[in-house]
C-alpha positions in Angstrom: -0.2 -0.2 0.2 2.6 2.5 1.0 6.2 2.9 -0.7 7.5 3.7 2.7 7.3 2.6 6.4 4.4 3.4 8.4 7.1 4.8 11.1 8.5 7.2 8.6 5.3 8.1 7.4 3.9 9.2 10.7 7.5 11.1 11.6 7.0 12.9 8.2 3.4 14.0 8.4 2.2 16.5 11.0 -1.2 17.3 12.4 -1.8 20.6 13.3 -4.6 22.4 15.2 -5.0 25.9 15.4 -7.3 27.6 17.8 -8.4 31.3 17.5 -7.6 31.8 14.4 -9.6 35.2 13.1 -8.5 35.1 9.3 -7.5 32.4 7.1 -3.8 31.9 6.6 -2.2 35.0 5.0 -0.2 34.8 2.1 -2.8 33.7 -0.4 -3.1 30.0 -1.4 -2.5 27.5 0.9 0.9 25.4 0.7 0.6 22.3 -1.2 1.8 20.0 1.6 -1.2 21.1 3.4 -4.2 18.5 3.2 -7.4 17.5 4.9 -7.9 21.5 5.7 -11.1 22.0 7.8 -12.2 25.3 9.3 -14.9 25.6 12.0 -15.1 29.1 13.3 -12.0 30.1 14.8 -10.5 26.5 14.7 -8.4 25.4 11.6 -6.9 21.9 11.3 -4.9 20.3 8.6 -2.4 17.8 8.0 1.1 18.8 6.7 2.6 15.8 4.5 6.1 17.1 4.5 6.5 18.3 8.2 9.1 16.1 9.4 10.7 16.9 12.9 11.4 20.5 12.1 7.9 21.8 11.8 7.1 24.0 15.0 4.1 26.0 15.9 6.2 29.3 16.1 7.0 28.9 12.3 3.1 28.7 11.8 2.1 31.7 14.0 2.9 34.6 11.4 0.2 32.7 9.3 -2.5 32.8 11.6 -2.9 36.2 13.0 -4.9 36.1 16.2 -4.4 32.5 17.1 -4.4 31.7 20.9 -3.2 28.3 20.2 -1.1 26.3 17.8 -0.5 22.7 18.2 1.7 20.5 16.0 1.8 16.7 16.9 2.6 13.6 15.1 -0.8 12.1 13.5 -2.5 8.9 14.5 -2.5 6.3 11.7 -6.4 7.0 11.6 -6.0 10.6 10.6 -3.3 9.7 8.0 -5.5 7.3 6.5 -8.4 9.8 6.5 -6.2 12.6 4.9 -5.1 10.2 2.1 -8.6 9.0 1.5 -10.0 12.7 1.3 -7.2 13.4 -1.4 -8.1 10.8 -3.4 -11.8 11.3 -3.3 -11.1 15.3 -4.0 -8.8 14.8 -6.9 -10.3 11.6 -8.4 -7.0 9.8 -8.7 -7.0 6.3 -7.5 -3.4 6.5 -6.3 -2.0 9.2 -3.7 1.6 10.4 -4.0 2.7 11.5 -0.7 
């Protein structure tokens, strides 16, 4: 199913939760590596497919003015599968490159 190990996949991908975001990320279009973006009021969640260990909340803070909390964590396997399934459904492709 995947061309890389689950451990590598879970290390590379990150789940981001932003609370209190009053506006969409500044700077125009969302980065390509952000998938499964969901917005509800001031809460934004998304997966970063190329996050690695270097992605930190403080690097994302300028993109979300007014955010009261930004959490970056390792996703669960379920979250990875859902993100990939949504991407596949949205693009109509039968194969997802991650």
